[in-house]
C-alpha positions as CSV (number, residue, x, y, z in Angstrom):
1,M,31.2,-58.8,-10.7
2,V,31.3,-58.9,-14.5
3,H,28.9,-56.2,-15.5
4,G,28.0,-52.8,-14.3
5,P,29.9,-49.9,-12.2
6,I,33.4,-50.9,-11.2
7,W,34.2,-48.7,-8.4
8,S,31.4,-49.3,-6.2
9,T,31.6,-53.1,-7.0
10,V,35.2,-52.9,-5.8
11,W,34.4,-51.4,-2.7
12,W,31.1,-53.5,-1.7
13,L,33.7,-56.4,-2.2
14,A,36.3,-54.9,-0.2
15,W,34.5,-53.5,2.8
16,P,33.6,-57.2,4.3
17,S,37.3,-57.8,3.8
18,V,38.2,-54.7,5.8
19,I,35.9,-55.4,8.5
20,T,37.2,-59.2,8.6
21,M,40.7,-58.1,8.8
22,L,39.9,-55.4,11.3
23,L,38.6,-58.5,13.7
24,Q,41.6,-60.6,12.9
25,T,43.9,-57.4,13.7
26,A,41.9,-56.7,17.0
27,N,42.2,-60.3,18.0
28,G,46.1,-59.9,17.4
29,L,46.3,-56.9,19.0
30,V,44.3,-57.6,22.1
31,D,46.2,-60.8,22.3
32,A,49.3,-58.6,22.3
33,L,47.9,-56.2,24.8
34,F,47.2,-59.1,27.1
35,V,50.6,-60.7,26.7
36,G,52.2,-57.6,26.9
37,R,51.1,-57.3,30.5
38,L,53.0,-60.4,31.4
39,G,56.5,-58.6,30.2
40,P,58.7,-58.1,27.6
41,D,59.7,-61.7,27.4
42,A,56.4,-63.0,26.8
43,L,55.9,-60.1,24.3
44,S,59.1,-61.3,22.5
45,A,58.2,-65.1,22.7
46,V,54.7,-64.6,21.0
47,G,56.4,-62.2,18.1
48,L,59.1,-64.9,17.6
49,A,56.7,-67.9,17.3
50,S,54.2,-65.6,15.4
51,Q,57.3,-65.6,12.7
52,V,57.2,-69.4,12.3
53,M,53.6,-69.4,11.6
54,L,54.0,-66.9,9.3
55,V,56.1,-69.3,7.4
56,I,53.4,-71.8,7.6
57,M,50.9,-69.2,6.6
58,S,53.1,-68.7,3.5
59,I,53.1,-72.6,2.4
60,S,49.1,-72.5,3.0
61,T,49.2,-69.5,0.1
62,A,50.4,-71.9,-2.3
63,V,47.1,-73.9,-1.9
64,S,44.8,-71.0,-1.2
65,V,45.9,-68.7,-4.1
66,G,45.6,-71.6,-6.4
67,A,42.2,-72.1,-5.2
68,T,41.1,-68.5,-5.6
69,A,42.4,-68.0,-9.0
70,L,40.6,-71.5,-10.3
71,V,37.4,-70.8,-8.4
72,A,37.3,-67.3,-9.7
73,R,38.0,-68.2,-13.4
74,F,35.7,-71.2,-13.4
75,T,32.7,-69.0,-11.8
76,G,33.4,-66.1,-14.2
77,A,33.1,-68.4,-17.0
78,E,30.1,-70.2,-15.5
79,E,31.5,-73.8,-15.0
80,I,30.3,-74.5,-11.5
81,E,31.1,-78.2,-11.6
82,N,34.8,-77.4,-12.4
83,A,34.7,-74.9,-9.4
84,E,33.2,-77.4,-7.1
85,H,35.9,-79.9,-8.0
86,A,38.6,-77.4,-7.7
87,T,37.3,-76.8,-4.2
88,R,37.5,-80.3,-3.0
89,Q,41.0,-80.8,-4.2
90,S,42.0,-77.9,-2.4
91,I,40.6,-78.9,0.7
92,L,42.5,-82.2,0.4
93,L,45.7,-80.7,-0.5
94,G,45.4,-78.4,2.3
95,I,45.0,-81.3,4.6
96,F,48.2,-83.5,3.4
97,V,50.3,-80.1,3.5
98,G,49.1,-78.9,6.9
99,I,50.0,-82.2,8.5
100,A,53.4,-82.1,6.8
101,S,54.3,-78.5,7.7
102,G,52.9,-78.5,11.0
103,A,55.5,-81.8,11.8
104,L,58.3,-80.0,10.2
105,A,57.7,-76.9,12.2
106,Y,57.3,-78.8,15.3
107,A,60.7,-80.3,14.8
108,A,62.7,-77.2,13.9
109,G,61.0,-74.7,16.2
110,P,63.8,-74.6,18.6
111,W,66.2,-73.8,15.9
112,L,64.3,-71.2,14.1
113,L,63.5,-69.3,17.6
114,K,67.2,-69.3,18.3
115,V,68.2,-67.9,14.8
116,M,66.0,-65.1,15.2
117,G,67.3,-64.3,18.8
118,G,65.2,-66.3,21.1
119,K,67.1,-66.4,24.5
120,G,66.7,-67.5,27.8
121,E,62.6,-66.9,29.0
122,A,61.9,-65.5,25.7
123,L,63.1,-68.6,24.0
124,R,61.5,-70.9,26.5
125,L,58.0,-69.5,26.5
126,G,58.2,-69.0,22.8
127,L,58.4,-72.8,22.1
128,V,55.7,-73.2,24.4
129,Y,53.2,-71.1,22.5
130,L,54.5,-72.5,19.4
131,N,54.0,-75.9,20.2
132,I,50.5,-75.5,21.4
133,I,49.2,-73.4,18.2
134,L,50.7,-76.2,15.8
135,I,48.3,-78.3,17.4
136,A,45.6,-76.4,15.3
137,N,48.0,-76.3,12.1
138,V,45.5,-78.3,9.8
139,P,42.6,-76.0,10.9
140,Y,44.8,-72.9,10.3
141,F,45.3,-74.1,6.6
142,L,41.8,-74.9,6.0
143,M,40.7,-71.8,7.3
144,Y,42.9,-69.9,4.7
145,I,41.9,-72.2,1.9
146,F,38.4,-71.7,2.7
147,S,38.7,-68.0,2.7
148,G,40.5,-68.0,-0.7
149,I,37.5,-70.3,-2.2
150,Y,35.0,-67.6,-1.0
151,R,37.4,-64.7,-2.2
152,G,37.0,-66.4,-5.8
153,L,33.3,-66.5,-5.5
154,G,33.2,-63.1,-4.8
155,D,31.8,-63.9,-1.2
156,M,33.1,-61.6,1.3
157,R,30.3,-61.6,3.7
158,T,30.2,-65.2,4.7
159,P,34.0,-65.3,6.1
160,L,32.9,-61.5,7.9
161,I,30.4,-63.5,9.8
162,I,32.5,-66.3,10.8
163,M,35.6,-64.4,11.9
164,M,33.2,-62.5,14.0
165,V,32.2,-65.6,15.9
166,T,35.6,-67.0,16.1
167,T,37.1,-63.7,17.4
168,V,34.7,-63.4,20.2
169,I,35.9,-67.3,20.9
170,A,39.7,-66.1,20.6
171,L,39.4,-62.9,22.9
172,L,37.1,-64.6,25.6
173,G,39.5,-67.5,25.6
174,D,42.7,-64.9,25.8
175,Y,40.9,-63.1,28.9
176,L,39.6,-66.4,30.8
177,L,42.9,-68.3,29.9
178,I,46.1,-65.7,30.4
179,F,45.0,-64.4,33.5
180,G,43.0,-67.4,35.0
181,I,39.8,-65.6,35.4
182,G,37.0,-67.5,37.6
183,P,37.3,-71.3,37.7
184,F,40.3,-71.0,34.8
185,P,43.6,-71.6,35.3
186,R,46.3,-68.7,35.0
187,L,48.2,-70.1,31.8
188,G,50.0,-67.0,30.6
189,V,51.2,-67.4,27.2
190,A,50.1,-71.2,27.0
191,G,46.5,-69.7,27.6
192,A,47.0,-67.4,24.3
193,G,48.0,-70.4,22.3
194,M,45.1,-72.5,23.5
195,A,42.6,-69.4,22.9
196,T,44.2,-69.4,19.2
197,D,43.6,-73.0,18.8
198,F,39.9,-72.9,19.9
199,S,39.2,-70.0,17.2
200,R,40.7,-71.6,14.4
201,I,39.1,-75.0,14.8
202,A,35.9,-73.1,15.1
203,A,36.4,-71.0,11.9
204,M,37.3,-74.3,9.8
205,L,34.0,-76.3,11.2
206,L,32.1,-72.9,10.2
207,F,33.4,-72.7,6.9
208,F,32.7,-76.5,5.9
209,I,29.2,-76.4,7.3
210,H,28.2,-73.2,5.3
211,L,29.9,-74.4,2.2
212,P,26.9,-76.4,0.7
213,K,24.9,-73.1,1.0
214,S,27.2,-71.1,-1.2
215,Q,27.3,-71.3,-5.1
216,L,29.1,-74.5,-4.8
217,R,26.0,-76.5,-3.7
218,R,27.0,-79.9,-4.7
219,V,30.6,-79.8,-3.4
220,V,30.1,-82.0,-0.4
221,Q,28.2,-84.5,-2.4
222,G,31.0,-85.1,-5.2
223,S,34.2,-87.6,-5.1
224,W,36.6,-86.8,-2.5
225,R,39.3,-89.1,-4.2
226,P,42.7,-86.9,-4.3
227,V,43.2,-86.1,-8.0
228,W,47.0,-85.8,-8.4
229,S,46.6,-83.8,-11.7
230,W,44.1,-81.4,-9.8
231,F,47.1,-81.1,-7.1
232,S,49.2,-80.2,-9.8
233,R,47.1,-77.5,-11.4
234,I,46.4,-75.8,-8.3
235,L,50.0,-75.9,-7.1
236,N,51.2,-74.8,-10.5
237,I,49.2,-71.5,-10.0
238,G,49.6,-71.0,-6.1
239,T,53.5,-72.5,-5.9
240,P,55.1,-69.3,-6.6
241,A,52.9,-67.1,-4.4
242,G,53.6,-69.8,-1.6
243,V,57.3,-68.8,-2.4
244,Q,56.7,-65.5,-2.4
245,G,55.4,-65.5,1.1
246,L,58.2,-67.9,2.1
247,L,60.5,-65.6,1.1
248,R,59.1,-62.7,2.7
249,T,58.8,-64.2,5.8
250,G,61.9,-65.9,5.4
251,A,63.3,-62.5,5.2
252,S,61.3,-61.4,8.3
253,V,63.0,-64.2,10.4
254,A,66.5,-63.1,9.0
255,Y,65.4,-59.6,9.9
256,F,64.5,-61.0,13.5
257,A,68.0,-62.3,13.9
258,V,69.7,-59.2,13.0
259,L,67.9,-57.1,15.3
260,G,68.8,-59.7,18.2
261,L,72.5,-59.0,17.2
262,T,71.7,-55.0,17.8
263,P,72.5,-53.3,21.2
264,E,68.7,-53.1,21.9
265,G,68.3,-57.0,21.6
266,T,65.2,-58.3,23.2
267,Y,63.7,-54.8,23.5
268,A,64.2,-54.4,19.5
269,I,62.3,-57.7,19.3
270,A,59.6,-56.6,21.6
271,A,59.1,-53.3,19.8
272,L,59.0,-54.8,16.2
273,T,56.6,-57.2,17.6
274,I,54.2,-54.3,18.4
275,G,54.7,-52.4,15.3
276,L,54.1,-55.4,13.2
277,R,50.6,-56.1,15.3
278,M,49.8,-52.4,14.4
279,E,50.8,-52.5,11.0
280,A,48.2,-55.2,10.5
281,L,45.9,-52.2,10.6
282,A,47.4,-50.9,7.6
283,F,47.8,-54.2,6.0
284,M,43.9,-54.6,6.5
285,P,42.8,-52.3,3.8
286,G,45.6,-53.2,1.4
287,F,44.6,-56.8,1.8
288,A,41.1,-56.4,1.3
289,F,41.3,-54.4,-1.7
290,G,43.5,-56.8,-3.1
291,T,41.1,-59.6,-2.5
292,A,38.4,-57.4,-4.4
293,A,41.1,-57.2,-7.1
294,T,41.6,-60.8,-7.2
295,A,37.8,-61.7,-7.5
296,M,36.9,-59.0,-10.2
297,V,40.1,-59.8,-12.4
298,G,39.8,-63.4,-12.3
299,Q,36.0,-63.5,-13.2
300,N,36.4,-61.1,-15.6
301,L,39.1,-63.0,-17.3
302,G,37.0,-65.8,-17.0
303,A,34.3,-63.9,-18.5
304,R,36.6,-62.9,-21.5
305,Q,36.6,-59.4,-20.4
306,P,40.3,-58.4,-19.9
307,D,40.1,-54.6,-20.3
308,R,37.4,-54.6,-17.6
309,A,40.0,-56.7,-15.4
310,E,42.3,-54.2,-15.7
311,R,40.1,-51.2,-14.9
312,A,39.1,-53.2,-11.8
313,A,42.9,-53.9,-10.9
314,W,43.4,-50.2,-11.0
315,A,40.0,-49.2,-9.2
316,S,41.2,-51.6,-6.1
317,T,44.6,-50.2,-6.2
318,W,43.8,-46.5,-5.8
319,Q,41.2,-47.5,-3.1
320,G,43.7,-49.2,-1.4
321,I,46.4,-46.3,-1.4
322,A,43.9,-44.0,-0.1
323,A,43.1,-46.1,2.7
324,M,46.7,-47.5,3.7
325,G,47.7,-43.9,3.3
326,L,45.5,-42.6,5.9
327,V,46.4,-45.2,8.6
328,G,50.0,-44.5,7.6
329,I,49.6,-40.8,8.4
330,C,47.8,-41.8,11.8
331,F,50.9,-44.1,12.6
332,V,53.4,-40.9,12.1
333,A,51.1,-38.5,14.2
334,F,50.3,-40.8,17.1
335,A,53.2,-42.9,17.3
336,H,54.1,-42.6,21.0
337,P,50.3,-42.7,22.2
338,I,49.8,-45.8,20.1
339,S,52.9,-47.5,21.8
340,R,52.0,-46.6,25.2
341,L,48.7,-48.8,24.7
342,F,51.0,-51.9,24.4
343,T,53.8,-51.1,26.9
344,S,55.5,-48.9,29.4
345,D,58.9,-50.2,29.3
346,P,61.3,-47.7,28.9
347,G,63.5,-49.8,26.7
348,V,60.6,-51.1,24.4
349,L,58.5,-47.9,24.3
350,P,61.0,-45.4,22.3
351,L,61.8,-48.1,19.9
352,A,58.3,-48.9,19.0
353,A,57.2,-45.3,18.7
354,Q,60.3,-45.1,16.2
355,Y,59.5,-48.0,14.0
356,L,55.7,-46.7,13.7
357,M,56.8,-43.3,12.6
358,I,59.4,-44.4,10.0
359,N,57.2,-47.3,8.4
360,G,54.0,-45.1,8.5
361,I,55.6,-43.4,5.4
362,S,55.9,-46.6,3.4
363,E,52.4,-47.6,3.5
364,P,50.6,-46.2,0.7
365,F,53.8,-48.0,-1.5
366,F,53.2,-51.1,0.2
367,A,49.2,-50.9,-0.9
368,L,50.7,-50.5,-4.4
369,A,52.4,-53.7,-3.9
370,M,49.6,-55.6,-2.0
371,V,46.8,-54.7,-4.5
372,L,48.5,-55.2,-7.5
373,T,49.7,-58.6,-6.2
374,G,45.9,-59.4,-5.3
375,A,44.9,-58.5,-9.3
376,L,48.1,-60.4,-10.8
377,Q,47.1,-63.6,-8.5
378,G,43.7,-63.3,-9.7
379,A,44.9,-63.5,-13.6
380,G,47.4,-66.4,-12.4
381,E,50.6,-64.4,-12.6
382,T,52.2,-65.4,-9.5
383,R,56.1,-65.8,-10.5
384,L,57.1,-62.0,-11.5
385,P,55.8,-60.9,-8.1
386,T,57.7,-63.7,-6.5
387,A,60.8,-62.0,-8.2
388,A,59.9,-58.5,-7.0
389,T,60.0,-60.0,-3.6
390,I,63.5,-61.6,-3.8
391,V,65.3,-58.4,-5.1
392,T,63.5,-56.1,-2.6
393,N,63.7,-58.3,0.6
394,W,66.9,-60.3,0.0
395,I,68.8,-58.5,-2.1
396,I,68.1,-55.0,-0.9
397,R,66.4,-55.4,2.6
398,L,68.7,-57.9,4.7
399,P,72.1,-56.5,3.4
400,L,71.0,-53.0,4.2
401,T,69.6,-53.8,7.5
402,Y,73.0,-55.5,8.5
403,Y,74.9,-52.7,7.3
404,L,72.9,-49.7,9.0
405,A,72.1,-51.5,12.3
406,I,75.3,-53.4,12.7
407,T,78.2,-52.0,10.5
408,L,77.2,-48.4,11.0
409,G,76.0,-49.1,14.5
410,M,72.6,-47.5,14.0
411,G,70.9,-50.3,15.8
412,A,67.3,-50.6,15.6
413,F,66.8,-47.0,13.9
414,G,69.0,-48.4,11.0
415,A,66.7,-51.5,10.6
416,W,63.6,-49.4,10.6
417,I,65.1,-47.3,7.7
418,S,66.0,-50.3,5.9
419,M,62.3,-51.6,6.3
420,S,60.6,-48.6,5.3
421,G,63.0,-48.0,2.3
422,S,62.6,-51.5,0.5
423,T,58.8,-51.6,1.2
424,I,58.8,-48.6,-1.2
425,L,60.9,-50.0,-3.7
426,L,58.6,-53.3,-3.7
427,G,55.5,-51.1,-4.6
428,F,57.4,-49.6,-7.7
429,A,58.3,-53.0,-8.6
430,T,54.9,-54.5,-8.4
431,L,53.7,-51.5,-10.7
432,A,56.3,-52.4,-13.5
433,V,55.2,-56.1,-13.2
434,F,51.8,-55.1,-13.4
435,K,52.3,-52.5,-16.4
436,W,54.5,-54.5,-18.5
437,S,54.0,-58.3,-18.0
438,R,51.4,-60.2,-20.2
439,W,49.0,-61.4,-17.5
440,K,45.8,-61.1,-19.2
441,E,47.1,-63.7,-21.8
442,I,47.5,-66.2,-18.9
443,R,45.6,-69.5,-19.4
444,L,44.9,-71.6,-16.2
């Protein structure tokens, strides 16, 4: 982490995260494949509810990013006791915020789904799915916070092993509960939600059981009394990242709403659901190399090696661009065969293929944004990337989407162009932040 070759270290940090994300993506893809067999309304329902959960995930980011940055910095400085204390306080904060956000999402769920364009059966099923997965909202929060803690330690293999186990639980639950195999009832969309709950609860328990076996051996034995100064310290680092996620997800919710106004309506929302599930394959290496950059930058700054931290960030970025660029090429070349895996509906299929072809072009630029954002988070710089998100998602993407899709009458095609173009701009904006901000000098 703080000595020796950089490029190979980045790779050895990233590949377990790549496989972990692949398992998470496989879970989401199989979920979509199963639900897609229930029809466009069911697929749209899961897509709508998933957007609400992305809002909640963005809130959890405020805690997980703060935990990652602090654990990485303390580990690099060999201050393990402080790393353990940061871990305990992050877990407590995650429980409090998880309860509050789950209650808020339950109350606001019907309104949010309607705003995004949910109608009729899609709206009804979306509410069923959302309310079921909110039952495991605290485990969902803690799952991401534990992952952030392990990223700060530079341990990417433990989350991989845990994800292997929980993916099996989720996929088996999907198969048995969606279609009613053997003695299990056919629950449809509700079954998909229950399978998700089981997997998240299992992940939370496995992370907590393993924690004393990590570098943070005494974490369970210490004081679990909430300390508000630590809460403030964690949120001071992580809140801008959480706001960034909320802004990105809020823009996504608004984007769904604009799609609902197009002539394609529910078909466009279903196509976007397929596209986003497939794009998770491209996000996977970007996220993985971003986590490697977070750990390397955080620990090297803790060890007072800022130049090595910068070299690690660039090594992570170039590897991420290569990986996401390759996935983008596959999207462009095989858009129609990929889309046929999810649906044969003549209203959804061409729109999904069109989405993959247009947005496949922007994948290398999204890699630039994802990995450098990870590097900046490792340094504790979370405010300027948030500003870049505001500009590209709210000031550029949404007005442009409405103008192209509605005003000019281009429909979903115009919406796809707007998303791809704004993603390219986000990549350049994040690059500018990394090159010209003073992230090496931030004190946590």
